Z-matrix of the N, CA and C atoms (Angstrom, degrees):
N
C 1 1.491
C 2 1.544 1 108.81
N 3 1.312 2 112.33 1 169.44
C 4 1.493 3 120.41 2 -177.20
C 5 1.532 4 107.15 3 -132.58
N 6 1.317 5 111.75 4 131.24
C 7 1.439 6 114.82 5 178.40
C 8 1.557 7 115.60 6 -72.97
N 9 1.252 8 119.49 7 162.49
C 10 1.429 9 120.03 8 177.53
C 11 1.578 10 113.82 9 -63.36
N 12 1.331 11 114.09 10 -37.40
C 13 1.505 12 119.13 11 177.80
C 14 1.453 13 111.96 12 -66.23
N 15 1.356 14 114.04 13 -39.60
C 16 1.431 15 117.93 14 177.31
C 17 1.498 16 113.60 15 -67.64
N 18 1.297 17 115.95 16 -44.07
C 19 1.469 18 122.36 17 175.31
C 20 1.564 19 110.54 18 -56.47
N 21 1.371 20 116.47 19 -47.56
C 22 1.432 21 121.96 20 -178.33
C 23 1.602 22 110.88 21 -61.31
N 24 1.367 23 114.82 22 -40.55
C 25 1.433 24 118.58 23 179.13
C 26 1.507 25 113.48 24 -64.13
N 27 1.335 26 114.30 25 -44.95
C 28 1.516 27 118.04 26 176.14
C 29 1.485 28 108.92 27 -62.54
N 30 1.297 29 120.97 28 -44.06
C 31 1.460 30 121.48 29 -177.21
C 32 1.559 31 113.66 30 -61.99
N 33 1.348 32 111.81 31 -47.75
C 34 1.452 33 118.71 32 -177.88
C 35 1.511 34 112.11 33 -66.49
N 36 1.319 35 115.96 34 -40.01
C 37 1.491 36 119.91 35 177.40
C 38 1.572 37 111.25 36 -64.37
N 39 1.268 38 115.48 37 -42.41
C 40 1.489 39 117.92 38 178.40
C 41 1.524 40 114.62 39 -66.83
N 42 1.299 41 112.73 40 -48.81
C 43 1.507 42 115.79 41 -175.60
C 44 1.482 43 115.07 42 -76.55
N 45 1.318 44 117.65 43 -32.82
C 46 1.486 45 122.82 44 -170.86
C 47 1.513 46 113.01 45 -130.58
N 48 1.306 47 116.77 46 -72.96
C 49 1.501 48 119.04 47 -165.86
C 50 1.499 49 115.49 48 -57.68
N 51 1.353 50 115.98 49 -40.94
C 52 1.451 51 121.47 50 176.51
C 53 1.528 52 114.50 51 -115.83
N 54 1.316 53 110.97 52 36.23
C 55 1.536 54 117.06 53 -179.37
C 56 1.524 55 109.48 54 -49.44
N 57 1.371 56 114.25 55 128.11
C 58 1.392 57 117.27 56 -174.67
C 59 1.506 58 116.81 57 -64.48
N 60 1.354 59 113.37 58 -26.99
C 61 1.528 60 117.11 59 -178.20
C 62 1.459 61 113.63 60 -93.43
N 63 1.341 62 120.04 61 -31.25
C 64 1.462 63 121.48 62 -175.23
C 65 1.521 64 112.69 63 -102.61
N 66 1.280 65 120.40 64 -18.04
C 67 1.454 66 123.83 65 -177.88
C 68 1.588 67 108.37 66 -113.43
N 69 1.311 68 115.83 67 -61.53
C 70 1.446 69 118.15 68 -177.49
C 71 1.551 70 115.68 69 -77.61
N 72 1.313 71 116.68 70 -17.23
C 73 1.436 72 129.80 71 174.09
C 74 1.591 73 103.79 72 53.17
N 75 1.290 74 114.72 73 57.46
C 76 1.499 75 120.30 74 177.16
C 77 1.552 76 110.49 75 -109.38
N 78 1.235 77 116.85 76 155.73
C 79 1.452 78 120.96 77 174.23
C 80 1.511 79 112.08 78 66.25
N 81 1.371 80 119.21 79 39.93
C 82 1.434 81 120.63 80 -177.92
C 83 1.492 82 114.59 81 -68.43
N 84 1.388 83 117.96 82 -24.11
C 85 1.403 84 120.18 83 -175.14
C 86 1.537 85 112.53 84 -60.79
N 87 1.352 86 117.13 85 -55.70
C 88 1.548 87 118.59 86 176.35
C 89 1.465 88 106.76 87 -69.97
N 90 1.286 89 122.34 88 -33.69
C 91 1.583 90 123.83 89 -173.63
C 92 1.538 91 106.83 90 -58.62
N 93 1.266 92 117.13 91 -43.43
C 94 1.473 93 118.78 92 -176.68
C 95 1.541 94 114.05 93 -94.26
N 96 1.279 95 114.64 94 -19.89
C 97 1.483 96 114.92 95 -177.06
C 98 1.463 97 115.67 96 -85.05
N 99 1.357 98 119.39 97 -35.16
C 100 1.436 99 120.34 98 -169.57
C 101 1.532 100 112.71 99 -103.16
N 102 1.377 101 116.66 100 -3.32
C 103 1.410 102 120.13 101 -168.83
C 104 1.534 103 111.90 102 -91.93
N 105 1.376 104 119.63 103 31.53
C 106 1.446 105 120.43 104 176.22
C 107 1.486 106 107.42 105 -72.52
N 108 1.352 107 122.47 106 -15.65
C 109 1.478 108 121.98 107 166.44
C 110 1.513 109 107.89 108 -149.01
N 111 1.388 110 114.19 109 166.77
C 112 1.381 111 121.91 110 -172.85
C 113 1.554 112 114.62 111 -62.25
N 114 1.366 113 115.91 112 -45.52
C 115 1.442 114 122.19 113 -174.60
C 116 1.567 115 110.75 114 -55.12
N 117 1.402 116 113.80 115 -47.53
C 118 1.454 117 114.64 116 -176.64
C 119 1.569 118 112.59 117 -64.14
N 120 1.294 119 114.68 118 -43.23
C 121 1.511 120 117.11 119 171.73
C 122 1.534 121 116.77 120 -53.42
N 123 1.342 122 110.86 121 -49.08
C 124 1.524 123 113.92 122 -179.69
C 125 1.494 124 114.70 123 -63.07
N 126 1.362 125 117.13 124 -43.15
C 127 1.418 126 121.95 125 -176.64
C 128 1.563 127 111.82 126 -68.12
N 129 1.324 128 118.13 127 -38.85
C 130 1.427 129 119.56 128 173.98
C 131 1.506 130 109.36 129 -67.62
N 132 1.281 131 120.13 130 -35.81
C 133 1.478 132 119.91 131 -179.03
C 134 1.490 133 108.70 132 -67.48
N 135 1.307 134 117.53 133 -41.46
C 136 1.497 135 118.78 134 179.31
C 137 1.508 136 111.39 135 -59.33
N 138 1.348 137 117.62 136 -40.99
C 139 1.452 138 122.05 137 177.58
C 140 1.428 139 109.53 138 -62.51
N 141 1.335 140 118.58 139 -43.18
C 142 1.443 141 121.64 140 -176.79
C 143 1.545 142 109.42 141 -66.81
N 144 1.402 143 117.10 142 -41.30
C 145 1.472 144 118.91 143 178.66
C 146 1.534 145 110.97 144 -57.17
N 147 1.319 146 117.13 145 -46.26
C 148 1.447 147 122.89 146 178.72
C 149 1.481 148 111.30 147 -55.58
N 150 1.340 149 117.70 148 -47.61
C 151 1.465 150 121.94 149 -176.76
C 152 1.527 151 106.52 150 -69.51
N 153 1.294 152 122.78 151 -45.11
C 154 1.497 153 123.40 152 -177.29
C 155 1.493 154 111.15 153 -63.87
N 156 1.260 155 119.47 154 -42.05
C 157 1.452 156 122.29 155 -179.88
C 158 1.486 157 116.37 156 -60.79
N 159 1.413 158 110.70 157 -51.46
C 160 1.483 159 119.51 158 178.03
C 161 1.543 160 113.91 159 -64.86
N 162 1.332 161 112.68 160 -41.99
C 163 1.510 162 119.71 161 -179.51
C 164 1.482 163 109.80 162 -64.63
N 165 1.360 164 116.96 163 -43.93
C 166 1.448 165 120.61 164 177.97
C 167 1.584 166 113.18 165 -59.54
N 168 1.317 167 117.31 166 -43.56
C 169 1.463 168 121.81 167 177.11
C 170 1.526 169 108.49 168 -63.35
N 171 1.308 170 116.13 169 -46.06
C 172 1.511 171 114.27 170 -175.82
C 173 1.527 172 113.10 171 -66.49
N 174 1.379 173 112.73 172 -37.69
C 175 1.510 174 112.97 173 -179.41
C 176 1.538 175 107.90 174 -70.59
N 177 1.336 176 118.51 175 -40.92
C 178 1.522 177 121.00 176 -176.90
C 179 1.523 178 106.48 177 -61.37
N 180 1.311 179 118.52 178 -41.01
C 181 1.462 180 121.86 179 -176.31
C 182 1.574 181 111.57 180 -66.94
N 183 1.406 182 114.21 181 -34.89
C 184 1.387 183 118.79 182 -172.91
C 185 1.546 184 116.81 183 -105.43
N 186 1.348 185 112.83 184 5.75
C 187 1.492 186 119.84 185 -172.01
C 188 1.527 187 112.91 186 -57.80
N 189 1.345 188 118.12 187 -34.36
C 190 1.491 189 119.74 188 -175.84
C 191 1.532 190 108.77 189 -83.05
N 192 1.305 191 118.45 190 -8.68
C 193 1.474 192 120.90 191 179.73
C 194 1.508 193 113.95 192 -100.58
N 195 1.380 194 116.80 193 -14.72
C 196 1.395 195 123.29 194 -179.23
C 197 1.517 196 112.50 195 -88.27
N 198 1.287 197 120.60 196 116.28
C 199 1.458 198 120.99 197 174.64
C 200 1.505 199 114.73 198 -51.90
N 201 1.253 200 118.22 199 139.05
C 202 1.461 201 120.75 200 -176.27
C 203 1.510 202 110.67 201 -61.36
N 204 1.247 203 120.35 202 -40.72
C 205 1.490 204 127.23 203 -176.62
C 206 1.529 205 111.54 204 -59.16
N 207 1.304 206 117.17 205 -35.71
C 208 1.461 207 120.12 206 -176.42
C 209 1.442 208 116.64 207 -109.86
N 210 1.412 209 118.56 208 17.01
C 211 1.396 210 123.99 209 -170.30
C 212 1.567 211 111.49 210 -63.56
N 213 1.361 212 115.58 211 -43.11
C 214 1.538 213 117.05 212 -177.25
C 215 1.473 214 112.85 213 -64.24
N 216 1.416 215 121.68 214 -44.66
C 217 1.458 216 118.31 215 172.38
C 218 1.479 217 116.77 216 -58.07
N 219 1.387 218 113.78 217 -39.14
C 220 1.455 219 117.20 218 177.49
C 221 1.508 220 114.05 219 -64.52
N 222 1.372 221 116.33 220 -38.02
C 223 1.436 222 122.30 221 178.39
C 224 1.479 223 109.77 222 -62.58
N 225 1.385 224 112.49 223 -48.09
C 226 1.558 225 115.34 224 -179.11
C 227 1.532 226 113.36 225 -62.62
N 228 1.349 227 114.38 226 -31.42
C 229 1.476 228 122.92 227 176.66
C 230 1.516 229 110.58 228 -61.94
N 231 1.366 230 114.27 229 -49.43
C 232 1.482 231 117.70 230 -179.46
C 233 1.523 232 112.91 231 -66.81
N 234 1.329 233 117.06 232 -38.55
C 235 1.454 234 119.31 233 177.84
C 236 1.539 235 110.48 234 -70.13
N 237 1.278 236 118.37 235 -37.45
C 238 1.485 237 120.98 236 -179.93
C 239 1.538 238 109.11 237 -63.67
N 240 1.311 239 118.24 238 -38.90
C 241 1.503 240 120.86 239 -179.25
C 242 1.493 241 109.07 240 -65.92
N 243 1.310 242 115.73 241 -41.36
C 244 1.533 243 119.25 242 179.16
C 245 1.433 244 111.86 243 -69.32
N 246 1.376 245 120.43 244 -39.08
C 247 1.423 246 124.60 245 178.54
C 248 1.579 247 109.56 246 -61.44
N 249 1.318 248 114.51 247 -43.90
C 250 1.489 249 119.61 248 -178.03
C 251 1.514 250 108.72 249 -59.86
N 252 1.374 251 118.42 250 -43.17
C 253 1.476 252 121.61 251 176.89
C 254 1.536 253 108.71 252 -58.20
N 255 1.326 254 118.05 253 -51.91
C 256 1.446 255 121.57 254 -177.94
C 257 1.541 256 112.93 255 -61.43
N 258 1.325 257 116.78 256 -37.87
C 259 1.460 258 124.77 257 179.12
C 260 1.533 259 106.54 258 -60.18
N 261 1.314 260 116.79 259 -51.45
C 262 1.478 261 119.10 260 -179.97
C 263 1.454 262 115.01 261 -62.96
N 264 1.352 263 115.08 262 -36.68
C 265 1.606 264 118.46 263 179.75
C 266 1.480 265 105.28 264 -67.69
N 267 1.321 266 122.50 265 -45.12
C 268 1.485 267 120.40 266 -179.08
C 269 1.491 268 110.38 267 -64.17
N 270 1.254 269 120.74 268 -41.93
C 271 1.494 270 124.53 269 177.62
C 272 1.509 271 109.88 270 -56.74
N 273 1.319 272 114.83 271 -43.79
C 274 1.497 273 119.78 272 -178.73
C 275 1.471 274 113.48 273 -73.40
N 276 1.339 275 119.09 274 -44.19
C 277 1.486 276 123.87 275 -168.52
C 278 1.530 277 113.84 276 -91.98
N 279 1.402 278 114.90 277 -37.88
C 280 1.476 279 120.14 278 -173.70
C 281 1.581 280 105.62 279 -131.96
N 282 1.376 281 115.83 280 64.26
C 283 1.455 282 122.81 281 -171.15
C 284 1.541 283 108.15 282 -59.44
N 285 1.346 284 119.36 283 -45.56
C 286 1.423 285 121.27 284 -174.49
C 287 1.535 286 111.57 285 -64.52
N 288 1.369 287 112.25 286 -44.85
C 289 1.484 288 117.46 287 176.20
C 290 1.523 289 113.77 288 -65.93
N 291 1.324 290 114.22 289 -31.52
C 292 1.492 291 123.75 290 177.49
C 293 1.581 292 106.33 291 -60.07
N 294 1.338 293 113.36 292 -43.89
C 295 1.502 294 115.84 293 -178.26
C 296 1.517 295 112.48 294 -68.54
N 297 1.350 296 113.41 295 -30.25
C 298 1.491 297 117.95 296 178.59
C 299 1.537 298 111.20 297 -71.13
N 300 1.310 299 115.80 298 -45.83
C 301 1.479 300 121.19 299 -179.27
C 302 1.440 301 111.27 300 -68.67
N 303 1.283 302 117.44 301 -31.65
C 304 1.504 303 125.13 302 175.12
C 305 1.484 304 111.87 303 54.78
N 306 1.369 305 114.17 304 -126.09
C 307 1.491 306 121.43 305 -171.92
C 308 1.506 307 114.85 306 -70.24
N 309 1.320 308 114.34 307 -10.27
C 310 1.511 309 116.39 308 -168.11
C 311 1.614 310 106.35 309 -77.22
N 312 1.254 311 120.75 310 -22.18
C 313 1.501 312 120.09 311 177.19
C 314 1.549 313 108.43 312 -69.72
N 315 1.415 314 121.21 313 -51.84
C 316 1.438 315 120.13 314 175.61
C 317 1.512 316 112.23 315 -60.88
N 318 1.352 317 117.59 316 -30.05
C 319 1.516 318 120.09 317 -178.78
C 320 1.523 319 113.60 318 -68.09
N 321 1.365 320 113.97 319 -7.57
C 322 1.536 321 115.34 320 176.89
C 323 1.555 322 107.50 321 -60.74
N 324 1.297 323 118.15 322 -27.75
C 325 1.483 324 123.33 323 175.46
C 326 1.495 325 110.29 324 -44.93
N 327 1.315 326 115.58 325 -50.97
C 328 1.436 327 124.84 326 -170.75
C 329 1.575 328 113.68 327 -97.41
N 330 1.323 329 114.92 328 6.71
C 331 1.444 330 121.78 329 -177.20
C 332 1.500 331 109.44 330 -64.22
N 333 1.338 332 121.24 331 121.96
C 334 1.404 333 123.77 332 -178.57
C 335 1.528 334 112.18 333 -56.28
N 336 1.255 335 118.77 334 -33.37
C 337 1.447 336 122.97 335 -177.02
C 338 1.482 337 110.74 336 -61.33
N 339 1.341 338 118.08 337 -46.30
C 340 1.442 339 122.84 338 -178.01
C 341 1.484 340 110.86 339 -64.77
N 342 1.358 341 114.90 340 -53.77
C 343 1.487 342 119.08 341 -179.76
C 344 1.449 343 113.13 342 -60.02
N 345 1.336 344 119.47 343 -38.72
C 346 1.435 345 124.99 344 -176.73
C 347 1.562 346 108.95 345 -64.56
N 348 1.309 347 117.60 346 -45.99
C 349 1.392 348 117.72 347 179.07
C 350 1.535 349 116.86 348 -69.40
N 351 1.290 350 114.36 349 -33.01
C 352 1.530 351 119.86 350 175.50
C 353 1.464 352 107.37 351 -64.62
N 354 1.310 353 118.63 352 -49.42
C 355 1.491 354 119.70 353 -177.76
C 356 1.517 355 113.84 354 -73.60
N 357 1.305 356 119.84 355 -44.24
C 358 1.466 357 122.78 356 -177.15
C 359 1.507 358 115.50 357 -76.51
N 360 1.324 359 117.96 358 -31.52
C 361 1.425 360 118.24 359 -177.50
C 362 1.505 361 115.31 360 -120.55
N 363 1.327 362 116.45 361 -54.61
C 364 1.524 363 115.05 362 -174.51
C 365 1.551 364 111.90 363 -62.11
N 366 1.310 365 115.33 364 -30.42
C 367 1.492 366 120.55 365 179.12
C 368 1.468 367 116.12 366 -67.62
N 369 1.381 368 113.55 367 -11.40
C 370 1.447 369 118.59 368 -176.57
C 371 1.515 370 115.96 369 -127.04
N 372 1.370 371 116.78 370 3.94
C 373 1.468 372 121.50 371 -173.73
C 374 1.462 373 112.80 372 -137.07
N 375 1.358 374 121.03 373 158.68
C 376 1.425 375 126.79 374 -178.43
C 377 1.568 376 111.19 375 -61.61
N 378 1.330 377 118.89 376 162.43
C 379 1.440 378 123.16 377 179.11
C 380 1.518 379 117.19 378 -55.27
N 381 1.342 380 117.67 379 -46.59
C 382 1.444 381 118.55 380 -178.74
C 383 1.518 382 113.98 381 -62.46
N 384 1.347 383 116.64 382 -47.82
C 385 1.461 384 117.50 383 177.12
C 386 1.592 385 110.07 384 -60.52
N 387 1.301 386 115.96 385 -39.25
C 388 1.387 387 119.55 386 -176.34
C 389 1.522 388 111.99 387 -66.59
N 390 1.346 389 116.30 388 -37.36
C 391 1.439 390 121.51 389 177.22
C 392 1.580 391 109.49 390 -61.57
N 393 1.330 392 117.40 391 -48.28
C 394 1.460 393 121.72 392 177.05
C 395 1.541 394 113.31 393 -58.02
N 396 1.425 395 110.52 394 -42.41
C 397 1.494 396 115.56 395 178.67
C 398 1.511 397 111.12 396 -59.27
N 399 1.360 398 117.62 397 -45.92
C 400 1.468 399 120.93 398 -179.54
C 401 1.489 400 113.06 399 -62.87
N 402 1.389 401 115.53 400 -41.42
C 403 1.543 402 121.13 401 178.53
C 404 1.493 403 108.19 402 -63.99
N 405 1.293 404 122.17 403 -52.42
C 406 1.442 405 125.00 404 -169.82
C 407 1.610 406 110.10 405 -71.76
N 408 1.265 407 114.77 406 -37.59
C 409 1.454 408 116.82 407 176.09
C 410 1.590 409 110.12 408 -64.13
N 411 1.288 410 114.52 409 -36.82
C 412 1.442 411 122.59 410 174.80
C 413 1.543 412 109.58 411 -68.50
N 414 1.254 413 122.36 412 -38.12
C 415 1.504 414 127.05 413 177.45
C 416 1.482 415 107.47 414 -60.99
N 417 1.375 416 116.92 415 -46.26
C 418 1.409 417 124.71 416 179.41
C 419 1.553 418 110.20 417 -54.45
N 420 1.330 419 114.67 418 -44.62
C 421 1.413 420 121.31 419 178.10
C 422 1.483 421 111.77 420 -69.86
N 423 1.413 422 115.52 421 -37.10
C 424 1.440 423 118.39 422 -179.72
C 425 1.510 424 113.66 423 -60.36
N 426 1.368 425 117.87 424 -50.23
C 427 1.440 426 118.88 425 -172.16
C 428 1.630 427 109.28 426 -72.35
N 429 1.356 428 111.75 427 -27.89
C 430 1.403 429 111.74 428 178.56
C 431 1.548 430 113.29 429 -73.62
N 432 1.313 431 116.74 430 -39.99
C 433 1.526 432 119.23 431 175.27
C 434 1.504 433 111.30 432 -68.77
N 435 1.346 434 119.99 433 -33.08
C 436 1.407 435 121.54 434 177.54
C 437 1.468 436 113.47 435 -65.71
N 438 1.428 437 115.57 436 -45.38
C 439 1.461 438 118.76 437 179.53
C 440 1.521 439 108.53 438 -71.62
N 441 1.286 440 122.78 439 -38.07
C 442 1.458 441 123.01 440 179.90
C 443 1.586 442 108.06 441 -63.75
N 444 1.280 443 115.41 442 -47.43
C 445 1.507 444 120.07 443 -176.63
C 446 1.517 445 107.76 444 -68.29
N 447 1.349 446 118.40 445 -39.09
C 448 1.545 447 118.50 446 -179.76
C 449 1.550 448 109.59 447 -66.07
N 450 1.306 449 117.13 448 -43.32
C 451 1.487 450 117.37 449 -178.20
C 452 1.520 451 110.39 450 -66.42
N 453 1.360 452 120.45 451 -43.84
C 454 1.442 453 121.41 452 178.78
C 455 1.505 454 110.27 453 -64.11
N 456 1.298 455 118.86 454 -39.95
C 457 1.472 456 121.90 455 179.08
C 458 1.436 457 111.26 456 -64.38
N 459 1.382 458 118.41 457 -46.14
C 460 1.458 459 118.31 458 -177.04
C 461 1.507 460 112.97 459 -71.90
N 462 1.302 461 116.42 460 -38.08
C 463 1.531 462 116.30 461 176.62
C 464 1.542 463 111.35 462 -70.56
N 465 1.238 464 112.95 463 -37.31
C 466 1.554 465 115.99 464 -176.66
C 467 1.402 466 116.82 465 -79.80
N 468 1.349 467 121.54 466 -29.32
C 469 1.445 468 123.83 467 -179.57
C 470 1.548 469 118.20 468 -137.41
N 471 1.324 470 115.74 469 -5.62
C 472 1.427 471 121.99 470 179.60
C 473 1.470 472 113.74 471 73.93
N 474 1.350 473 122.12 472 18.62
C 475 1.432 474 123.09 473 176.55
C 476 1.528 475 111.54 474 -120.29
N 477 1.355 476 114.31 475 174.74
C 478 1.444 477 119.83 476 172.25
C 479 1.546 478 104.69 477 -142.56
N 480 1.379 479 112.24 478 147.17
C 481 1.476 480 119.93 479 176.80
C 482 1.558 481 110.91 480 69.14
N 483 1.338 482 115.01 481 31.54
C 484 1.492 483 117.17 482 175.39
C 485 1.536 484 105.66 483 -67.11
N 486 1.350 485 113.83 484 133.50
C 487 1.494 486 120.04 485 -176.90
C 488 1.464 487 116.39 486 90.59
N 489 1.419 488 118.21 487 -1.38
C 490 1.470 489 120.27 488 -178.97
C 491 1.567 490 109.68 489 -59.30
N 492 1.391 491 118.35 490 -31.73
C 493 1.416 492 118.07 491 -179.31
C 494 1.488 493 114.87 492 -64.86
N 495 1.387 494 117.06 493 -15.71
C 496 1.389 495 117.66 494 171.62
C 497 1.534 496 115.27 495 -75.84
N 498 1.284 497 117.10 496 -14.09
C 499 1.429 498 123.22 497 177.37
C 500 1.516 499 109.75 498 -104.03
N 501 1.331 500 117.46 499 -48.64
C 502 1.489 501 122.36 500 176.25
C 503 1.504 502 105.58 501 -125.07
N 504 1.330 503 117.27 502 102.59
C 505 1.475 504 119.98 503 -175.08
C 506 1.539 505 114.12 504 -57.38
N 507 1.308 506 118.79 505 -29.03
C 508 1.477 507 117.81 506 -178.33
C 509 1.493 508 115.61 507 -74.61
N 510 1.352 509 117.72 508 -11.80
C 511 1.494 510 119.59 509 -178.86
C 512 1.466 511 108.74 510 -96.41
N 513 1.352 512 116.34 511 158.80
C 514 1.465 513 123.47 512 178.38
C 515 1.569 514 109.46 513 -132.31
N 516 1.315 515 117.35 514 154.60
C 517 1.407 516 118.78 515 -177.83
C 518 1.549 517 111.81 516 -66.47
N 519 1.350 518 117.59 517 154.54
C 520 1.423 519 122.37 518 177.23
C 521 1.502 520 112.71 519 -89.72
N 522 1.315 521 119.56 520 125.97
C 523 1.384 522 123.98 521 177.15
C 524 1.586 523 107.56 522 -92.77
N 525 1.358 524 116.05 523 93.68
C 526 1.508 525 115.98 524 -172.64
C 527 1.465 526 110.17 525 -80.95
N 528 1.325 527 122.23 526 -45.18
C 529 1.467 528 124.19 527 176.41
C 530 1.555 529 109.69 528 -90.17
N 531 1.308 530 116.28 529 162.42
C 532 1.488 531 120.03 530 -177.50
C 533 1.559 532 108.99 531 -57.46
N 534 1.376 533 114.33 532 148.09
C 535 1.417 534 121.92 533 -176.86
C 536 1.584 535 113.01 534 -59.15
N 537 1.329 536 114.71 535 -25.15
C 538 1.483 537 117.71 536 179.07
C 539 1.524 538 113.20 537 -86.31
N 540 1.332 539 116.23 538 9.23
C 541 1.509 540 122.37 539 176.44
C 542 1.555 541 105.92 540 -60.37
N 543 1.314 542 113.81 541 123.61
C 544 1.480 543 118.12 542 -175.09
C 545 1.570 544 114.37 543 -70.45
N 546 1.344 545 114.77 544 -19.06
C 547 1.479 546 119.27 545 178.74
C 548 1.573 547 106.73 546 88.42
N 549 1.312 548 110.21 547 165.30
C 550 1.479 549 118.22 548 174.92
C 551 1.507 550 105.83 549 -128.24
N 552 1.299 551 116.16 550 99.22
C 553 1.444 552 120.87 551 -169.94
C 554 1.552 553 115.22 552 -60.64
N 555 1.348 554 115.17 553 -32.89
C 556 1.448 555 120.29 554 179.40
C 557 1.484 556 116.51 555 -55.36
N 558 1.370 557 113.58 556 -35.72
C 559 1.476 558 120.48 557 -178.63
C 560 1.534 559 111.02 558 -62.67
N 561 1.350 560 116.05 559 -35.53
C 562 1.497 561 119.91 560 -175.00
C 563 1.498 562 111.80 561 -86.06
N 564 1.389 563 118.22 562 -22.57
C 565 1.456 564 121.91 563 178.15
C 566 1.498 565 111.07 564 -76.16
N 567 1.390 566 117.35 565 164.06
C 568 1.472 567 119.97 566 -178.72
C 569 1.542 568 112.82 567 -55.10
N 570 1.334 569 121.92 568 -41.89
C 571 1.446 570 117.03 569 178.03
C 572 1.488 571 117.61 570 -57.98
N 573 1.392 572 115.04 571 -30.01
C 574 1.495 573 119.82 572 175.20
C 575 1.539 574 110.48 573 -66.34
N 576 1.359 575 117.13 574 -35.96
C 577 1.477 576 117.40 575 177.98
C 578 1.518 577 111.00 576 -62.52
N 579 1.285 578 117.91 577 -41.58
C 580 1.454 579 119.65 578 178.82
C 581 1.538 580 112.32 579 -65.72
N 582 1.283 581 116.33 580 -41.06
C 583 1.475 582 122.96 581 176.95
C 584 1.508 583 111.77 582 -57.62
N 585 1.361 584 115.49 583 -55.35
C 586 1.501 585 122.25 584 -176.24
C 587 1.543 586 108.25 585 -66.82
N 588 1.322 587 121.42 586 -36.88
C 589 1.405 588 122.76 587 179.71
C 590 1.546 589 106.87 588 -64.66
N 591 1.367 590 118.69 589 -44.52
C 592 1.518 591 123.67 590 -178.85
C 593 1.539 592 106.86 591 -58.90
N 594 1.364 593 116.85 592 -42.74
C 595 1.511 594 119.63 593 179.57
C 596 1.519 595 108.73 594 -64.06
N 597 1.325 596 120.60 595 -38.97
C 598 1.428 597 121.18 596 179.99
C 599 1.529 598 111.80 597 -64.15
N 600 1.249 599 112.60 598 -47.00
C 601 1.549 600 118.54 599 177.13
C 602 1.472 601 110.91 600 -57.04
N 603 1.375 602 115.84 601 -45.84
C 604 1.449 603 118.00 602 177.28
C 605 1.532 604 115.12 603 -62.87
N 606 1.293 605 113.61 604 -36.15
C 607 1.470 606 117.42 605 178.68
C 608 1.566 607 110.12 606 -67.62
N 609 1.358 608 114.82 607 -44.18
C 610 1.500 609 113.62 608 176.76
C 611 1.522 610 113.64 609 -62.39
N 612 1.262 611 117.04 610 -38.75
C 613 1.504 612 119.06 611 178.18
C 614 1.540 613 108.91 612 -60.69
N 615 1.341 614 115.94 613 -44.78
C 616 1.479 615 121.54 614 179.57
C 617 1.519 616 110.09 615 -58.91
N 618 1.339 617 116.21 616 -49.67
C 619 1.483 618 115.70 617 179.78
C 620 1.499 619 112.13 618 -62.22
N 621 1.281 620 120.05 619 -36.55
C 622 1.493 621 119.19 620 179.94
C 623 1.550 622 109.60 621 -71.88
N 624 1.339 623 117.82 622 -35.69
C 625 1.454 624 118.87 623 178.42
C 626 1.487 625 109.16 624 -65.11
N 627 1.280 626 122.19 625 -43.72
C 628 1.486 627 124.42 626 179.44
C 629 1.494 628 109.17 627 -65.05
N 630 1.268 629 117.17 628 -39.03
C 631 1.491 630 120.43 629 179.43
C 632 1.541 631 111.60 630 -65.96
N 633 1.326 632 114.03 631 -38.93
C 634 1.506 633 115.58 632 177.83
C 635 1.495 634 113.16 633 -72.27
N 636 1.338 635 117.52 634 -34.32
C 637 1.448 636 122.12 635 175.89
C 638 1.570 637 111.16 636 -67.73
N 639 1.288 638 118.05 637 -40.26
C 640 1.447 639 118.69 638 176.07
C 641 1.495 640 112.08 639 -65.69
N 642 1.417 641 114.94 640 -41.40
C 643 1.504 642 115.40 641 177.41
C 644 1.550 643 111.14 642 -61.74
N 645 1.296 644 113.65 643 -41.40
C 646 1.491 645 115.85 644 -178.05
C 647 1.513 646 112.23 645 -64.97
N 648 1.367 647 115.92 646 -37.19
C 649 1.487 648 115.47 647 176.78
C 650 1.525 649 111.24 648 -68.71
N 651 1.331 650 116.66 649 -31.05
C 652 1.419 651 118.96 650 179.16
C 653 1.495 652 112.29 651 -67.73
N 654 1.354 653 114.50 652 -41.97
C 655 1.466 654 119.03 653 178.42
C 656 1.518 655 111.65 654 -66.29
N 657 1.302 656 115.76 655 -36.15
C 658 1.493 657 118.33 656 179.80
C 659 1.496 658 109.66 657 -69.17
N 660 1.370 659 117.94 658 -37.68
C 661 1.456 660 118.55 659 177.68
C 662 1.544 661 112.60 660 -65.20
N 663 1.328 662 112.93 661 -36.87
C 664 1.459 663 120.39 662 178.39
C 665 1.488 664 114.19 663 -63.14
N 666 1.320 665 110.61 664 -43.81
C 667 1.506 666 119.08 665 -179.84
C 668 1.568 667 110.40 666 -65.24
N 669 1.350 668 116.38 667 -44.18
C 670 1.442 669 122.90 668 178.61
C 671 1.500 670 109.46 669 -61.63
N 672 1.317 671 116.36 670 -41.17
C 673 1.451 672 121.82 671 177.85
C 674 1.528 673 113.55 672 -61.27
N 675 1.316 674 113.61 673 -41.84
C 676 1.451 675 116.64 674 177.84
C 677 1.510 676 113.61 675 -70.39
N 678 1.309 677 116.70 676 -34.02
C 679 1.472 678 121.22 677 176.86
C 680 1.562 679 108.23 678 -66.91
N 681 1.349 680 114.58 679 -44.95
C 682 1.405 681 113.01 680 -178.93
C 683 1.495 682 113.50 681 -68.33
N 684 1.294 683 118.01 682 -34.96
C 685 1.456 684 119.50 683 174.95
C 686 1.507 685 116.92 684 -65.08
N 687 1.411 686 112.65 685 -32.92
C 688 1.456 687 118.53 686 178.17
C 689 1.536 688 110.40 687 -72.06
N 690 1.402 689 116.18 688 -30.11
C 691 1.426 690 117.17 689 -178.34
C 692 1.480 691 108.66 690 -77.20
């Protein structure tokens, strides 16, 4: 079983405090390459979540049976088997999107996020906690790639959900800005990905700094209140 406090810690670390994209800065290759629109980032993140969750459970369940000396090759073998399954499913179910994502689905095998969580967490914790860690670390990646892709797509072309018809044929992209919007090419090009990612990292640091300052003021006010009450 897992306690509520332990669950909350795993959730908060994965989604915010130890966000793989904004704090650990891992997996930058897919992060910067596929986020020219929101749909690409979300779908690659969902594939990564699936691989991370199952890989974490498998490694956590087998960790006492895997010799320490060969753990890394075994971890890679487990991840590679799962990625092969996901790759085949994407090719069969979302063929057009699969062609867009290209090599980045197979490259999940070497994604630093997956291997880092398998080695740092799943190799030291029970399966249930490891499953939650894989899911929430993936969710942290999901919202980051969705926001990054959405911002780049909106600034670059004035749309949202471009390519959604490759996932759900009945849906169409949203044209947010007028159709004669000339676009901002830099946002879609690789330098735009670095710039927007840097802005997201700065925004996260600003939010945490404000939260810490507010908490510090609250603690100071509480301390002064206790001192005044004692006097």
